[in-house]
C-alpha positions as CSV (number, residue, x, y, z in Angstrom):
1,M,-11.6,129.7,-29.4
2,A,-13.0,128.3,-32.8
3,P,-12.7,124.6,-32.7
4,A,-10.0,123.2,-34.1
5,A,-10.6,122.0,-37.9
6,Q,-9.9,118.7,-39.4
7,G,-7.7,119.8,-42.5
8,G,-6.2,117.5,-45.5
9,A,-3.8,118.1,-48.4
10,D,-5.1,120.6,-50.5
11,G,-7.8,119.3,-53.1
12,A,-8.8,116.6,-50.5
13,A,-11.8,116.2,-48.3
14,A,-11.7,118.3,-44.9
15,E,-14.3,119.3,-42.1
16,L,-14.9,122.6,-39.7
17,L,-17.5,123.3,-37.3
18,L,-19.6,126.4,-38.5
19,Q,-22.2,127.6,-36.2
20,G,-22.3,124.1,-34.4
21,Q,-22.5,122.1,-37.7
22,R,-19.6,119.8,-38.9
23,V,-19.2,121.0,-42.6
24,S,-16.6,119.2,-45.3
25,Y,-15.0,121.2,-48.2
26,T,-12.4,121.0,-50.3
27,L,-9.6,123.4,-50.5
28,R,-8.1,124.5,-54.1
29,R,-5.6,126.9,-54.9
30,A,-5.4,128.7,-58.2
31,T,-3.7,132.1,-59.7
32,R,-6.5,134.5,-57.8
33,R,-6.4,137.5,-55.9
34,S,-9.0,136.4,-53.3
35,I,-11.0,133.3,-51.4
36,G,-13.7,132.4,-53.1
37,L,-16.4,130.3,-52.0
38,T,-18.8,128.0,-54.0
39,I,-21.5,125.3,-53.6
40,R,-21.1,123.0,-56.1
41,H,-23.4,119.4,-56.1
42,G,-23.8,120.0,-52.0
43,Q,-20.3,120.4,-51.4
44,L,-18.4,123.6,-50.7
45,E,-15.1,124.6,-52.6
46,V,-13.2,127.1,-51.3
47,A,-10.6,128.6,-54.0
48,V,-7.8,130.5,-52.1
49,P,-4.7,132.2,-53.6
50,R,-1.4,130.1,-53.4
51,W,-0.2,132.2,-51.0
52,V,-3.2,131.7,-48.5
53,S,-2.7,129.4,-45.7
54,R,-5.3,126.8,-45.1
55,A,-6.0,128.6,-41.0
56,Q,-6.6,131.5,-43.6
57,A,-9.0,130.1,-45.6
58,E,-11.1,128.4,-42.8
59,D,-11.3,131.9,-41.0
60,A,-12.9,133.1,-44.4
61,V,-15.3,130.3,-44.5
62,R,-16.2,131.1,-40.9
63,S,-17.0,134.6,-41.4
64,K,-19.4,133.8,-44.0
65,A,-20.7,130.9,-42.2
66,A,-24.7,131.6,-42.4
67,W,-23.8,132.3,-46.2
68,V,-22.1,128.9,-46.7
69,L,-24.8,126.9,-44.4
70,R,-27.8,128.5,-46.1
71,K,-26.5,127.9,-49.2
72,L,-25.6,124.3,-48.4
73,A,-29.2,123.7,-47.4
74,Q,-30.8,125.0,-50.8
75,S,-28.3,123.0,-52.8
76,Q,-29.4,119.7,-50.9
77,V,-33.1,120.5,-51.7
78,Q,-32.0,121.3,-55.0
79,L,-30.4,117.6,-55.7
80,H,-33.2,116.2,-53.6
81,Q,-35.5,117.6,-56.1
82,Q,-33.2,117.0,-59.6
83,Q,-32.9,113.3,-58.0
84,A,-36.5,112.9,-58.2
85,A,-37.0,114.5,-61.3
86,Q,-34.7,111.5,-62.9
87,Q,-37.2,108.7,-61.3
88,A,-39.8,107.3,-63.1
89,F,-42.6,106.4,-61.2
90,A,-42.8,103.4,-59.0
91,D,-44.4,101.4,-56.7
92,G,-43.7,103.1,-53.2
93,M,-42.5,106.4,-54.5
94,Q,-42.7,109.8,-52.6
95,L,-43.7,113.1,-54.1
96,P,-43.8,116.4,-53.0
97,Y,-47.5,117.4,-52.2
98,L,-49.0,120.9,-51.1
99,G,-46.2,121.2,-48.9
100,G,-45.7,117.7,-47.6
101,L,-45.4,114.4,-49.3
102,L,-47.5,111.9,-51.0
103,Q,-46.6,107.8,-51.3
104,L,-47.7,106.1,-54.4
105,Q,-49.1,102.7,-53.6
106,C,-50.3,100.1,-55.7
107,Q,-52.9,98.0,-54.6
108,P,-55.7,95.7,-56.8
109,E,-59.1,95.9,-55.4
110,P,-61.6,93.8,-56.9
111,G,-64.4,95.5,-58.7
112,V,-62.7,99.0,-58.9
113,A,-61.7,100.2,-62.5
114,R,-57.9,99.7,-63.1
115,G,-55.8,102.7,-62.0
116,A,-58.8,104.2,-60.0
117,A,-57.1,106.3,-57.2
118,R,-57.8,106.9,-53.5
119,L,-56.6,109.6,-51.1
120,E,-55.2,108.3,-47.9
121,P,-54.4,111.5,-46.1
122,A,-51.7,112.1,-43.8
123,V,-51.2,111.1,-40.3
124,A,-48.4,110.1,-37.8
125,D,-45.7,109.5,-39.9
126,G,-46.8,113.0,-41.8
127,V,-46.9,111.0,-45.5
128,A,-50.0,111.2,-47.4
129,R,-50.6,107.5,-49.5
130,L,-52.4,107.7,-53.0
131,W,-53.5,104.3,-53.4
132,L,-53.5,103.1,-57.2
133,N,-55.7,100.0,-58.2
134,F,-52.8,98.1,-59.9
135,E,-51.0,95.0,-59.2
136,P,-47.4,95.5,-57.7
137,G,-45.0,95.8,-60.6
138,T,-47.3,97.6,-63.0
139,P,-45.2,99.3,-65.6
140,A,-44.2,102.9,-64.7
141,P,-45.8,104.7,-67.9
142,E,-49.1,103.1,-67.2
143,L,-48.7,103.9,-62.9
144,G,-47.6,107.8,-64.2
145,E,-50.3,108.2,-66.5
146,A,-52.8,107.1,-63.5
147,A,-50.9,109.2,-60.6
148,A,-50.4,112.1,-63.1
149,R,-54.1,111.9,-63.9
150,W,-54.6,112.1,-60.2
151,L,-53.0,115.0,-59.7
152,Q,-54.3,117.0,-62.1
153,Q,-57.7,116.8,-60.9
154,Q,-56.8,117.9,-57.6
155,A,-54.8,120.6,-59.2
156,R,-57.9,122.2,-61.0
157,Q,-60.1,121.8,-58.3
158,L,-57.3,123.7,-56.0
159,F,-56.8,126.2,-58.2
160,A,-60.3,126.8,-58.7
161,Q,-60.9,127.3,-55.1
162,R,-58.2,129.4,-54.7
163,L,-59.5,131.7,-57.6
164,A,-62.9,131.7,-56.1
165,H,-61.2,132.8,-53.1
166,H,-59.0,135.6,-54.2
167,A,-60.7,137.2,-57.3
168,P,-63.8,138.5,-55.5
169,A,-61.5,140.7,-53.1
170,M,-59.1,141.9,-55.9
171,G,-62.3,142.9,-57.6
172,V,-62.0,140.7,-61.0
173,Q,-63.6,137.9,-62.5
174,P,-61.9,135.6,-64.4
175,R,-63.1,134.4,-67.2
176,S,-61.9,130.6,-67.4
177,L,-59.1,128.3,-65.8
178,S,-57.5,126.0,-67.8
179,L,-53.8,123.6,-67.4
180,S,-50.5,123.9,-68.5
181,A,-47.7,121.4,-67.9
182,A,-44.6,124.2,-69.3
183,R,-41.2,123.3,-68.1
184,T,-40.4,127.2,-67.2
185,R,-43.6,129.4,-66.5
186,W,-45.7,128.8,-63.5
187,G,-48.9,130.7,-64.9
188,S,-50.6,133.0,-67.3
189,A,-53.2,135.9,-67.7
190,S,-54.8,137.2,-71.1
191,A,-56.5,140.7,-71.3
192,D,-59.9,138.4,-71.9
193,G,-59.8,137.0,-68.3
194,R,-58.5,133.4,-69.2
195,I,-56.2,131.7,-66.3
196,R,-53.8,129.5,-67.3
197,L,-51.9,127.8,-64.4
198,N,-49.2,125.2,-64.4
199,W,-50.6,121.8,-63.0
200,R,-47.2,120.6,-61.5
201,L,-47.8,123.7,-58.5
202,V,-49.5,121.1,-56.7
203,H,-46.1,119.8,-56.0
204,A,-45.8,123.5,-54.0
205,P,-47.1,124.4,-50.7
206,L,-50.4,126.4,-50.4
207,A,-48.8,130.0,-50.2
208,L,-46.7,129.6,-53.2
209,I,-50.2,128.4,-55.0
210,D,-51.3,131.6,-53.8
211,Y,-48.8,133.7,-55.0
212,V,-49.2,132.4,-58.4
213,V,-53.0,132.7,-58.4
214,V,-52.6,136.6,-57.0
215,H,-50.0,137.5,-59.7
216,E,-52.3,136.2,-62.6
217,L,-55.4,137.9,-60.9
218,A,-53.4,141.3,-60.8
219,H,-53.0,140.9,-64.5
220,L,-56.6,141.2,-65.0
221,H,-55.8,144.7,-63.3
222,E,-52.4,145.4,-65.4
223,M,-51.5,143.4,-68.0
224,N,-47.5,144.4,-66.9
225,H,-45.1,144.5,-64.3
226,S,-45.2,147.6,-63.1
227,P,-45.2,149.2,-60.0
228,R,-49.2,149.7,-60.2
229,F,-49.4,145.7,-61.0
230,W,-47.0,144.9,-57.5
231,A,-49.4,147.3,-56.0
232,V,-52.2,145.1,-56.5
233,V,-50.2,142.2,-55.4
234,A,-49.0,143.4,-52.3
235,A,-52.7,144.5,-50.9
236,R,-53.8,140.9,-51.5
237,L,-50.1,139.2,-50.4
238,P,-48.0,141.8,-48.3
239,D,-45.1,139.2,-47.7
240,Y,-45.4,138.6,-52.0
241,Q,-41.7,139.1,-52.4
242,A,-40.7,136.2,-49.7
243,L,-43.1,134.3,-51.8
244,R,-41.6,135.0,-54.9
245,Q,-38.1,134.3,-54.1
246,Q,-39.2,131.0,-52.7
247,L,-40.8,130.1,-55.5
248,R,-37.7,131.1,-57.8
249,Q,-35.9,128.4,-55.5
250,F,-38.9,125.7,-55.9
251,Q,-38.2,122.8,-58.8
252,A,-41.3,120.7,-59.3
253,P,-40.8,117.1,-60.1
254,V,-40.8,116.2,-63.9
255,L,-41.4,112.3,-64.1
256,Q,-41.5,109.9,-66.5
257,G,-45.0,109.2,-67.5
258,A,-46.7,112.8,-66.5
């Protein structure tokens, strides 16, 4: 028997248990023929015909528990990314970096160039630290410029390594590598072998970076998205479809000063 839900008036927040997790939701009655579930701003909204009882609505939610929990988790990730995207660079802030977290720290060091960066790898807390040679309280644009410059340097080095790793196995030789800062495109390839990769991929896990690298290298075989193209990708990354879906859901932070 399902645990009792904590109900409330229509339109007010209520709770029920889904697979052991307490989930809040709002119930909205409307002129419609079926029950609709919507995840909006990290919250579950249940829209029902006027004749449907709250108990019936909650039964419908329970029948879709796996979907609801998955979508709520995805929504929370997206909200976190959107909040990060609205922030200016600041001393102590954390950014996604290669699937982990990178914390910016200002610390002046005599005799070191202003804005110089030093990486401290992650330890027990799982957070890497990027020490920037600035005084605490440095304006966001200056801090952002230095942090973005370091991130772009890391991106170029990493992308070059991944291209060198995958290209020989795929039987291609890229002519050049350049960085882009496009908002909606992760990479591109030209028929003459020029590869462009979005430096903001440095915020993503390595597996997604490899997917984009392999995708663009595959275009040196097929300048299209035909079945032959996807066969080239699959030969190198058999799980490319899962990676492709993950990349669709990934949002890199776009921060002021970057």
